[in-house]
C-alpha positions in Angstrom: 0.1 0.2 0.0 1.2 3.5 -0.9 1.2 6.5 1.2 1.0 9.0 -1.8 -2.6 10.5 -2.5 -4.6 9.4 -5.3 -3.5 11.7 -8.5 -6.5 13.9 -9.7 -6.9 15.8 -12.8 -5.7 19.2 -12.6 -7.2 21.6 -15.0 -4.3 23.3 -15.3 -2.3 20.3 -16.7 -5.0 18.8 -18.6 -4.3 17.1 -21.9 -4.3 20.2 -24.4 -5.4 17.9 -27.1 -8.4 16.6 -25.2 -10.6 18.9 -27.5 -9.2 17.3 -30.7 -6.1 18.3 -33.0 -6.2 21.6 -34.4 -7.3 21.9 -38.1 -3.2 22.2 -39.1 -4.7 22.0 -42.7 -6.9 25.0 -42.5 -4.3 26.9 -40.7 -1.7 26.3 -43.2 -4.0 27.0 -46.0 -5.2 30.3 -44.2 -1.6 31.4 -44.0 -0.6 30.9 -47.3 -3.9 32.9 -48.4 -2.3 35.7 -46.2 0.8 35.5 -47.3 -0.4 35.7 -50.9 -2.7 38.5 -50.2 0.1 40.2 -48.6 2.5 39.8 -51.2 0.1 41.9 -53.5 -0.6 44.0 -51.5 2.9 44.9 -51.3 3.2 45.1 -55.1 0.7 47.8 -55.4 1.1 51.4 -55.9 -1.1 53.7 -54.2 -1.8 57.3 -55.1 -2.6 59.7 -52.0 -3.8 62.8 -53.0 -4.8 66.7 -51.8 -6.0 69.5 -52.5 -8.6 68.1 -55.3 -5.5 66.4 -57.0 -3.2 69.6 -57.1 -0.2 67.5 -54.7 -0.2 63.8 -55.4 2.1 61.3 -53.8 2.9 57.4 -55.0 3.7 55.1 -52.7 4.3 51.3 -52.9 3.6 48.5 -50.5 6.8 48.6 -49.3 6.4 52.5 -48.3 9.0 53.6 -50.7 7.8 56.5 -52.0 7.9 56.3 -56.1 7.0 60.0 -57.2 5.7 63.3 -56.1 3.6 65.5 -58.3 2.6 69.5 -57.5 0.6 71.5 -59.9 2.2 75.1 -60.1 -1.3 76.3 -58.8 -0.5 75.2 -55.3 3.1 77.1 -55.2 2.0 80.3 -53.5 5.7 81.9 -52.7 3.5 83.9 -49.9 1.9 80.8 -48.2 4.5 78.1 -48.1 2.4 76.3 -45.4 -0.4 76.0 -47.3 1.6 73.6 -49.7 3.3 72.1 -46.7 0.2 71.0 -45.2 -0.9 69.5 -49.0 2.2 67.3 -49.0 1.6 66.1 -45.6 -2.0 65.3 -46.0 -1.2 63.7 -49.5 1.4 61.5 -47.6 -1.2 60.8 -44.7 -3.8 59.7 -47.8 -1.4 57.3 -49.3 0.0 55.6 -46.1 -3.7 55.1 -45.0 -4.7 53.5 -48.3 -1.7 50.9 -47.9 -2.7 50.4 -44.2 -5.9 49.8 -45.3 -4.9 47.4 -48.2 -2.4 45.5 -45.9 -5.3 45.1 -42.7 -7.5 43.9 -45.7 -4.9 41.0 -46.6 -4.8 39.9 -43.0 -8.5 39.6 -42.9 -8.2 36.3 -44.3 -6.3 35.1 -40.9 -8.7 34.9 -38.2 -7.5 33.2 -35.2 -10.7 34.1 -33.2 -12.8 31.8 -35.1 -10.1 29.0 -36.0 -10.8 25.7 -34.6 -7.5 24.9 -32.1 -8.9 22.1 -30.6 -7.7 21.8 -27.2 -4.5 24.4 -27.7 -7.0 27.4 -27.6 -7.2 26.9 -23.7 -3.2 27.2 -23.8 -3.7 30.3 -25.6 -5.9 31.7 -23.2 -9.3 31.2 -25.1 -12.3 29.2 -24.6 -13.3 25.8 -25.6 
């Protein structure tokens, strides 16, 4: 006879696969689709504009700026701050478009709705 207590199952050390194995094939497909979407987004060139198009800036998905175009009508030597504001607004427009596109590329990878089997509990989720 042993003096050791009977083992009891501790929920903290329970088998992480008790809820079943995660769908690794689905996870891989989602990751591959996300990577393809991100590569497409990275090769995209967007144009940010301000002042009704008098200032435009082209930038690619890697945030490499390709060109800046300023209509001569936007240049007023007595109001340089207006031109500075227009350039800044066009930059913000372009980078905002890129960020939206990259967020959309990540949209296919929703771990919140993915069946991770018993692993979900290990990652702080609920089963």
